[in-house]
Biopython code that builds the backbone (N, CA, C, O; Angstrom):
import numpy as np
from Bio.PDB.StructureBuilder import StructureBuilder

atoms = [
    (1, "MET", "N", (-10.245, -5.280, -9.543)),
    (1, "MET", "CA", (-10.118, -4.592, -8.699)),
    (1, "MET", "C", (-10.744, -3.468, -7.126)),
    (1, "MET", "O", (-11.901, -3.588, -6.723)),
    (2, "GLU", "N", (-10.237, -2.965, -6.789)),
    (2, "GLU", "CA", (-10.962, -2.123, -5.239)),
    (2, "GLU", "C", (-12.694, -1.548, -6.447)),
    (2, "GLU", "O", (-12.963, -1.075, -7.552)),
    (3, "GLU", "N", (-13.052, -1.821, -5.763)),
    (3, "GLU", "CA", (-14.205, -0.839, -5.723)),
    (3, "GLU", "C", (-13.978, 0.942, -5.479)),
    (3, "GLU", "O", (-13.300, 1.576, -4.671)),
    (4, "LEU", "N", (-14.932, 1.368, -6.642)),
    (4, "LEU", "CA", (-14.836, 2.525, -6.545)),
    (4, "LEU", "C", (-15.836, 3.770, -5.893)),
    (4, "LEU", "O", (-17.002, 3.385, -5.813)),
    (5, "GLN", "N", (-15.651, 5.008, -5.470)),
    (5, "GLN", "CA", (-16.242, 5.484, -4.573)),
    (5, "GLN", "C", (-15.683, 6.936, -4.827)),
    (5, "GLN", "O", (-14.658, 7.511, -5.194)),
    (6, "LEU", "N", (-16.997, 7.185, -4.404)),
    (6, "LEU", "CA", (-17.360, 9.083, -4.435)),
    (6, "LEU", "C", (-15.427, 9.161, -3.051)),
    (6, "LEU", "O", (-14.818, 8.546, -2.175)),
    (7, "GLY", "N", (-15.420, 10.168, -3.737)),
    (7, "GLY", "CA", (-14.725, 11.039, -3.153)),
    (7, "GLY", "C", (-12.674, 10.629, -2.783)),
    (7, "GLY", "O", (-11.780, 11.191, -2.150)),
    (8, "ASP", "N", (-12.862, 8.628, -4.115)),
    (8, "ASP", "CA", (-11.713, 8.940, -3.656)),
    (8, "ASP", "C", (-10.209, 8.885, -4.583)),
    (8, "ASP", "O", (-10.257, 8.047, -5.483)),
    (9, "LEU", "N", (-9.363, 9.383, -4.520)),
    (9, "LEU", "CA", (-7.623, 9.684, -5.191)),
    (9, "LEU", "C", (-7.446, 8.532, -6.003)),
    (9, "LEU", "O", (-7.418, 7.407, -5.503)),
    (10, "VAL", "N", (-7.312, 8.757, -7.362)),
    (10, "VAL", "CA", (-6.916, 8.031, -8.188)),
    (10, "VAL", "C", (-5.352, 8.623, -8.752)),
    (10, "VAL", "O", (-4.815, 9.729, -8.690)),
    (11, "GLN", "N", (-4.888, 7.140, -9.392)),
    (11, "GLN", "CA", (-3.814, 8.155, -10.018)),
    (11, "GLN", "C", (-3.830, 7.531, -11.515)),
    (11, "GLN", "O", (-3.671, 6.345, -11.806)),
    (12, "MET", "N", (-4.082, 8.729, -12.478)),
    (12, "MET", "CA", (-4.511, 7.803, -13.835)),
    (12, "MET", "C", (-2.991, 7.723, -14.917)),
    (12, "MET", "O", (-2.076, 8.533, -14.770)),
    (13, "ARG", "N", (-2.960, 6.662, -15.926)),
    (13, "ARG", "CA", (-1.839, 6.515, -16.086)),
    (13, "ARG", "C", (-0.716, 7.346, -17.235)),
    (13, "ARG", "O", (0.332, 6.956, -17.750)),
    (14, "LYS", "N", (-1.492, 8.676, -17.349)),
    (14, "LYS", "CA", (-1.119, 9.432, -18.296)),
    (14, "LYS", "C", (-1.645, 11.087, -17.372)),
    (14, "LYS", "O", (-2.677, 11.072, -16.701)),
    (15, "SER", "N", (-0.902, 12.213, -17.466)),
    (15, "SER", "CA", (-0.624, 13.247, -16.705)),
    (15, "SER", "C", (-1.519, 14.164, -17.483)),
    (15, "SER", "O", (-1.327, 14.602, -18.617)),
    (16, "HIS", "N", (-2.725, 14.419, -16.522)),
    (16, "HIS", "CA", (-3.195, 15.619, -17.325)),
    (16, "HIS", "C", (-1.879, 16.981, -17.677)),
    (16, "HIS", "O", (-0.839, 17.302, -17.101)),
    (17, "PRO", "N", (-2.688, 17.550, -19.049)),
    (17, "PRO", "CA", (-1.584, 19.024, -19.568)),
    (17, "PRO", "C", (-0.992, 19.834, -18.502)),
    (17, "PRO", "O", (0.072, 20.447, -18.583)),
    (18, "CYS", "N", (-2.025, 19.762, -17.182)),
    (18, "CYS", "CA", (-1.521, 20.834, -16.216)),
    (18, "CYS", "C", (0.054, 20.502, -15.563)),
    (18, "CYS", "O", (1.121, 21.069, -15.331)),
    (19, "GLY", "N", (-0.455, 19.478, -15.474)),
    (19, "GLY", "CA", (1.246, 18.332, -14.967)),
    (19, "GLY", "C", (1.357, 17.257, -13.957)),
    (19, "GLY", "O", (2.268, 16.481, -13.669)),
    (20, "SER", "N", (-0.824, 17.590, -13.133)),
    (20, "SER", "CA", (-0.880, 16.234, -12.781)),
    (20, "SER", "C", (-1.695, 15.399, -12.961)),
    (20, "SER", "O", (-2.731, 15.467, -13.622)),
    (21, "ASP", "N", (-0.929, 13.883, -11.908)),
    (21, "ASP", "CA", (-1.703, 12.249, -12.551)),
    (21, "ASP", "C", (-2.691, 12.470, -11.307)),
    (21, "ASP", "O", (-3.789, 12.041, -11.664)),
    (22, "LYS", "N", (-2.759, 12.952, -10.020)),
    (22, "LYS", "CA", (-3.825, 12.523, -9.010)),
    (22, "LYS", "C", (-5.345, 13.625, -9.955)),
    (22, "LYS", "O", (-5.423, 14.738, -10.476)),
    (23, "TRP", "N", (-6.191, 12.566, -9.733)),
    (23, "TRP", "CA", (-7.650, 12.914, -9.810)),
    (23, "TRP", "C", (-8.456, 12.223, -9.029)),
    (23, "TRP", "O", (-8.459, 10.994, -8.963)),
    (24, "THR", "N", (-9.364, 13.165, -8.239)),
    (24, "THR", "CA", (-10.942, 13.186, -7.487)),
    (24, "THR", "C", (-12.151, 12.750, -7.971)),
    (24, "THR", "O", (-12.977, 13.572, -8.369)),
    (25, "VAL", "N", (-12.364, 11.591, -7.991)),
    (25, "VAL", "CA", (-13.769, 10.775, -8.226)),
    (25, "VAL", "C", (-14.657, 11.989, -8.101)),
    (25, "VAL", "O", (-14.013, 12.813, -7.451)),
    (26, "ILE", "N", (-15.919, 12.514, -8.445)),
    (26, "ILE", "CA", (-16.568, 12.983, -7.786)),
    (26, "ILE", "C", (-18.333, 12.359, -8.731)),
    (26, "ILE", "O", (-19.484, 12.766, -8.568)),
    (27, "ARG", "N", (-18.026, 11.758, -9.244)),
    (27, "ARG", "CA", (-19.306, 11.018, -9.973)),
    (27, "ARG", "C", (-19.471, 9.150, -9.934)),
    (27, "ARG", "O", (-19.177, 8.853, -11.092)),
    (28, "VAL", "N", (-19.650, 8.399, -9.511)),
    (28, "VAL", "CA", (-19.083, 7.202, -10.297)),
    (28, "VAL", "C", (-20.944, 6.678, -10.829)),
    (28, "VAL", "O", (-22.039, 6.978, -10.354)),
    (29, "GLY", "N", (-20.576, 5.900, -11.867)),
    (29, "GLY", "CA", (-22.237, 5.524, -12.187)),
    (29, "GLY", "C", (-21.804, 4.927, -13.665)),
    (29, "GLY", "O", (-20.686, 4.481, -13.924)),
    (30, "ALA", "N", (-22.883, 5.006, -14.555)),
    (30, "ALA", "CA", (-21.921, 4.610, -16.310)),
    (30, "ALA", "C", (-21.067, 5.162, -16.604)),
    (30, "ALA", "O", (-20.172, 4.615, -17.248)),
    (31, "ASP", "N", (-21.027, 6.076, -16.353)),
    (31, "ASP", "CA", (-20.044, 7.448, -16.566)),
    (31, "ASP", "C", (-18.639, 7.846, -14.971)),
    (31, "ASP", "O", (-18.807, 7.241, -13.913)),
    (32, "ILE", "N", (-17.661, 8.670, -15.086)),
    (32, "ILE", "CA", (-17.104, 8.296, -14.291)),
    (32, "ILE", "C", (-16.103, 9.769, -14.613)),
    (32, "ILE", "O", (-15.167, 9.796, -15.412)),
    (33, "LYS", "N", (-16.683, 11.181, -13.592)),
    (33, "LYS", "CA", (-15.999, 11.659, -13.103)),
    (33, "LYS", "C", (-15.274, 12.457, -12.014)),
    (33, "LYS", "O", (-15.729, 12.921, -10.969)),
    (34, "ILE", "N", (-13.890, 12.508, -12.576)),
    (34, "ILE", "CA", (-13.235, 12.904, -11.968)),
    (34, "ILE", "C", (-12.587, 14.693, -11.780)),
    (34, "ILE", "O", (-12.425, 15.419, -12.760)),
    (35, "ARG", "N", (-12.412, 14.957, -10.918)),
    (35, "ARG", "CA", (-11.657, 16.364, -10.607)),
    (35, "ARG", "C", (-9.979, 16.489, -10.874)),
    (35, "ARG", "O", (-9.214, 15.723, -10.288)),
    (36, "CYS", "N", (-9.569, 17.346, -11.650)),
    (36, "CYS", "CA", (-7.771, 17.297, -11.979)),
    (36, "CYS", "C", (-7.335, 17.551, -9.964)),
    (36, "CYS", "O", (-8.115, 18.368, -9.475)),
    (37, "GLN", "N", (-6.786, 17.253, -9.416)),
    (37, "GLN", "CA", (-6.397, 18.280, -8.364)),
    (37, "GLN", "C", (-5.347, 19.382, -8.179)),
    (37, "GLN", "O", (-5.233, 20.284, -7.349)),
    (38, "GLY", "N", (-4.343, 18.853, -9.638)),
    (38, "GLY", "CA", (-4.182, 20.545, -9.930)),
    (38, "GLY", "C", (-4.405, 21.779, -10.036)),
    (38, "GLY", "O", (-3.849, 22.759, -9.540)),
    (39, "CYS", "N", (-5.710, 21.598, -11.083)),
    (39, "CYS", "CA", (-6.081, 22.329, -11.737)),
    (39, "CYS", "C", (-7.199, 22.494, -11.742)),
    (39, "CYS", "O", (-7.508, 23.489, -12.396)),
    (40, "ASN", "N", (-8.186, 21.863, -11.213)),
    (40, "ASN", "CA", (-9.599, 21.397, -10.869)),
    (40, "ASN", "C", (-10.780, 21.639, -11.824)),
    (40, "ASN", "O", (-11.960, 21.937, -11.635)),
    (41, "ARG", "N", (-9.826, 21.337, -13.231)),
    (41, "ARG", "CA", (-10.904, 21.108, -13.967)),
    (41, "ARG", "C", (-11.699, 19.553, -13.992)),
    (41, "ARG", "O", (-11.432, 18.631, -13.222)),
    (42, "ILE", "N", (-12.276, 19.537, -14.598)),
    (42, "ILE", "CA", (-13.293, 18.272, -14.770)),
    (42, "ILE", "C", (-13.655, 17.267, -16.068)),
    (42, "ILE", "O", (-14.101, 17.329, -17.214)),
    (43, "VAL", "N", (-13.371, 16.720, -15.514)),
    (43, "VAL", "CA", (-13.633, 15.294, -16.982)),
    (43, "VAL", "C", (-14.504, 13.808, -16.993)),
    (43, "VAL", "O", (-14.400, 12.800, -16.295)),
    (44, "MET", "N", (-15.332, 14.141, -18.030)),
    (44, "MET", "CA", (-16.262, 12.822, -17.052)),
    (44, "MET", "C", (-15.767, 11.514, -18.484)),
    (44, "MET", "O", (-15.321, 12.006, -19.520)),
    (45, "LEU", "N", (-15.848, 10.531, -18.429)),
    (45, "LEU", "CA", (-15.210, 9.684, -18.943)),
    (45, "LEU", "C", (-16.195, 7.966, -18.872)),
    (45, "LEU", "O", (-16.761, 7.479, -17.894)),
    (46, "ASP", "N", (-16.115, 7.557, -19.907)),
    (46, "ASP", "CA", (-17.057, 6.063, -19.889)),
    (46, "ASP", "C", (-16.228, 5.164, -18.944)),
    (46, "ASP", "O", (-15.070, 5.556, -18.797)),
    (47, "ARG", "N", (-16.458, 4.406, -18.488)),
    (47, "ARG", "CA", (-16.567, 3.726, -17.375)),
    (47, "ARG", "C", (-15.280, 2.421, -17.746)),
    (47, "ARG", "O", (-14.276, 2.064, -17.130)),
    (48, "MET", "N", (-15.823, 2.039, -18.864)),
    (48, "MET", "CA", (-14.671, 1.519, -19.541)),
    (48, "MET", "C", (-13.850, 1.906, -20.103)),
    (48, "MET", "O", (-12.966, 1.204, -20.594)),
    (49, "VAL", "N", (-13.959, 3.726, -20.220)),
    (49, "VAL", "CA", (-12.531, 4.474, -20.617)),
    (49, "VAL", "C", (-11.956, 4.611, -19.702)),
    (49, "VAL", "O", (-10.783, 4.285, -19.884)),
    (50, "PHE", "N", (-12.217, 5.047, -18.432)),
    (50, "PHE", "CA", (-11.718, 5.279, -16.930)),
    (50, "PHE", "C", (-11.174, 3.674, -16.565)),
    (50, "PHE", "O", (-9.971, 3.610, -16.314)),
    (51, "MET", "N", (-11.700, 2.791, -16.528)),
    (51, "MET", "CA", (-10.472, 1.412, -15.867)),
    (51, "MET", "C", (-9.066, 1.123, -16.898)),
    (51, "MET", "O", (-8.153, 0.400, -16.498)),
    (52, "LYS", "N", (-9.026, 1.896, -18.489)),
    (52, "LYS", "CA", (-8.312, 1.753, -18.915)),
    (52, "LYS", "C", (-7.061, 2.771, -18.447)),
    (52, "LYS", "O", (-5.844, 2.595, -18.491)),
    (53, "ARG", "N", (-7.716, 3.698, -18.066)),
    (53, "ARG", "CA", (-6.250, 4.458, -18.083)),
    (53, "ARG", "C", (-5.784, 4.951, -16.308)),
    (53, "ARG", "O", (-4.841, 5.501, -15.739)),
    (54, "LEU", "N", (-6.906, 4.440, -16.014)),
    (54, "LEU", "CA", (-6.467, 3.620, -14.195)),
    (54, "LEU", "C", (-5.675, 2.734, -14.164)),
    (54, "LEU", "O", (-5.701, 1.609, -14.665)),
    (55, "LYS", "N", (-4.180, 3.783, -12.928)),
    (55, "LYS", "CA", (-3.256, 2.914, -13.307)),
    (55, "LYS", "C", (-3.706, 2.616, -12.122)),
    (55, "LYS", "O", (-4.219, 1.497, -12.118)),
    (56, "ARG", "N", (-3.740, 3.396, -10.640)),
    (56, "ARG", "CA", (-4.005, 3.199, -9.160)),
    (56, "ARG", "C", (-5.192, 3.852, -8.216)),
    (56, "ARG", "O", (-5.377, 5.053, -8.412)),
    (57, "ILE", "N", (-5.946, 3.278, -7.308)),
    (57, "ILE", "CA", (-6.191, 4.150, -6.489)),
    (57, "ILE", "C", (-5.437, 4.631, -5.055)),
    (57, "ILE", "O", (-5.065, 3.669, -4.383)),
    (58, "LEU", "N", (-5.255, 5.461, -4.689)),
    (58, "LEU", "CA", (-4.636, 6.462, -3.805)),
    (58, "LEU", "C", (-4.845, 5.962, -3.027)),
    (58, "LEU", "O", (-4.294, 4.886, -2.794)),
    (59, "ALA", "N", (-5.503, 6.353, -2.453)),
    (59, "ALA", "CA", (-6.621, 6.579, -1.414)),
    (59, "ALA", "C", (-7.970, 6.845, -1.295)),
    (59, "ALA", "O", (-8.377, 7.840, -1.895)),
    (60, "HIS", "N", (-8.906, 6.063, -0.541)),
    (60, "HIS", "CA", (-10.506, 6.332, 0.139)),
    (60, "HIS", "C", (-10.259, 6.723, 0.495)),
    (60, "HIS", "O", (-9.280, 6.946, 1.207)),
    (61, "SER", "N", (-11.943, 7.425, -0.160)),
    (61, "SER", "CA", (-12.651, 8.700, 0.828)),
    (61, "SER", "C", (-12.511, 8.324, 2.571)),
    (61, "SER", "O", (-12.736, 7.137, 2.806)),
    (62, "GLU", "N", (-12.298, 8.862, 3.338)),
    (62, "GLU", "CA", (-12.074, 9.157, 4.586)),
    (62, "GLU", "C", (-13.899, 8.863, 5.154)),
    (62, "GLU", "O", (-14.320, 8.035, 5.961)),
    (63, "VAL", "N", (-14.641, 9.896, 4.359)),
    (63, "VAL", "CA", (-15.497, 9.727, 5.018)),
    (63, "VAL", "C", (-16.559, 9.474, 3.704)),
    (63, "VAL", "O", (-16.553, 10.030, 2.606)),
    (64, "PRO", "N", (-17.387, 8.517, 4.188)),
    (64, "PRO", "CA", (-18.971, 7.638, 2.282)),
    (64, "PRO", "C", (-19.554, 9.038, 1.451)),
    (64, "PRO", "O", (-20.684, 9.492, 1.272)),
    (65, "VAL", "N", (-18.836, 9.264, 1.239)),
    (65, "VAL", "CA", (-20.626, 10.280, -0.113)),
    (65, "VAL", "C", (-20.491, 9.746, -0.167)),
    (65, "VAL", "O", (-19.686, 8.829, -0.327)),
    (66, "ARG", "N", (-22.486, 10.568, 0.120)),
    (66, "ARG", "CA", (-23.879, 10.155, -0.803)),
    (66, "ARG", "C", (-23.962, 11.077, -2.078)),
    (66, "ARG", "O", (-23.268, 12.057, -2.351)),
    (67, "GLY", "N", (-25.018, 10.491, -2.801)),
    (67, "GLY", "CA", (-25.338, 11.419, -3.788)),
    (67, "GLY", "C", (-24.252, 11.507, -5.010)),
    (67, "GLY", "O", (-23.352, 10.753, -5.380)),
    (68, "THR", "N", (-24.804, 12.925, -5.524)),
    (68, "THR", "CA", (-24.202, 13.225, -6.905)),
    (68, "THR", "C", (-23.239, 14.984, -6.315)),
    (68, "THR", "O", (-22.881, 15.942, -7.000)),
    (69, "ASN", "N", (-23.162, 14.823, -5.375)),
    (69, "ASN", "CA", (-22.362, 16.425, -5.651)),
    (69, "ASN", "C", (-21.637, 16.398, -5.473)),
    (69, "ASN", "O", (-21.022, 15.777, -4.606)),
    (70, "GLU", "N", (-21.278, 17.233, -6.406)),
    (70, "GLU", "CA", (-20.010, 16.980, -6.703)),
    (70, "GLU", "C", (-18.454, 17.904, -6.051)),
    (70, "GLU", "O", (-17.238, 17.717, -6.052)),
    (71, "ASP", "N", (-19.333, 18.844, -5.598)),
    (71, "ASP", "CA", (-17.954, 19.966, -3.915)),
    (71, "ASP", "C", (-17.694, 18.200, -2.963)),
    (71, "ASP", "O", (-18.634, 17.860, -2.245)),
    (72, "VAL", "N", (-16.535, 17.303, -3.035)),
    (72, "VAL", "CA", (-16.708, 16.421, -2.560)),
    (72, "VAL", "C", (-15.882, 17.103, -1.709)),
    (72, "VAL", "O", (-15.930, 16.660, -0.561)),
    (73, "THR", "N", (-14.740, 18.532, -1.962)),
    (73, "THR", "CA", (-13.775, 19.079, -0.515)),
    (73, "THR", "C", (-14.810, 19.862, 0.560)),
    (73, "THR", "O", (-15.697, 20.507, 0.001)),
    (74, "GLU", "N", (-14.809, 19.884, 1.891)),
    (74, "GLU", "CA", (-15.713, 20.515, 2.806)),
    (74, "GLU", "C", (-14.941, 21.550, 3.036)),
    (74, "GLU", "O", (-15.307, 22.435, 3.810)),
]
sb = StructureBuilder()
sb.init_structure("model")
sb.init_model(0)
sb.init_chain("A")
sb.init_seg("    ")
for serial, (resi, resn, name, xyz) in enumerate(atoms, 1):
    if name == "N":
        sb.init_residue(resn, " ", resi, " ")
    sb.init_atom(name, np.array(xyz, "f"), 0.0, 1.0, " ", f" {name:<3s}", serial, name[0])
structure = sb.get_structure()
């Protein structure tokens, strides 16, 4: 599987209650923190749970994001 990076746009298998299934990765480590593209809600998942629920990586971040800054939209 491709390497996951901060700022990547991912698609999950199930959609969020708001209806969106697209998320932005805002933290990578033992846990993965993602932000919903529909309602901006933040969810933190264990890496194993995240990998099971991940459908595909839609786009990699244009500019590599360093650190754990949650505000990746500039």
